[in-house]
Structures are given as structure tokens and as C-alpha cells.
N, C-alpha and C positions, 0 to 999 in steps of 0.2 A: 787181658792176662797180665799185663805189666803191673796193674794196680794190685792184683792178687799176689804177685811175687813180691811187691814192696811191703804189703802187709804181713806176708809170711816171714820176710826178713825182720820186720819190726815187732815180731810177735812177743818177744821179751819185754820191750818197752810198753806194749800195749797191756800185757799182763800185770806189769808193776803199776801202771796207771790205774787199771781197774781195781786192783787190790788196795792202792792208796785211797782211791775214792771210796771203797767199801768201808775201810777202817776209819776214815775221816768222818763219814756219815754216822758210824756207830759211836764214835767218840763224841761227836756233836749231840747225839741223842742222849748219851750217858750224862754229859755235862749239863744238859737241860733238865734231866730228871733226877740228879743227885741230891737235890734239896728235899725230895719227897721221901718219907720213910717207907720201907718196904724191903722185901728180900733183895740181897745185894746184886745178884745177877740180873735182876729184871731191867736195869738201866741200859744194859748193853747186850743182853742175849734173850733169846726166846725160850731157852732151856726149861725154866721154871714153869712157863706156861705150857710147853709141850708135855712135861712130866704130869702136870695136873690134868690135862686133857687125856693123856694116855692111861692114867690111873682109873679113869671112868668115875672118879669122885671129885671132879673139878669144883662142883658146888659147895662141897665141904671145905676143900682147900681154900677157895676164895672167901668163905665165911670165916675160916680161921685167920687168914691174912687180914681181913677187914676188922675182925675183933682185936687182933694184936696191934695193928698199926693205925687203926681208925679209918674213916672214910676220907 
């Protein structure tokens, strides 16, 4: 029980650590992909991909992006 109490007291630090790790990972991914042409948000977010899938016309969206930015 003492361990759980200590974790509960350190919840703010744990949350900050997890958020920092998450954003550092996203930043690293963005920095690695920034040299490739494509929709701006694809380097750091899945929003473009999710919108393409939910539109039920993802094959058309991917073809448009491939035609516009190349392979």
C-alpha cells in the first residue's frame, strides 16, 4: 500500500513525464520526416490519415497525394 500511496503523491510528476515522453517522440518523428514532401500534419499527427479513412475514399485521397507529391 505504501508504494501506491507514493505513486499517488507523485501523480503530477508521472503525468508530466509521460506527456514529455509523448511529445518528444512526436517531435522526433516530425524531425525525421520533415524532409519528405506531403501534407503538413502527417509528420506529427495521424489526423490526415484518420480523415482519409473516415471519408471512405482513402484510396482516392492517397492517389491524389501520390500524384501531387510523388512517390
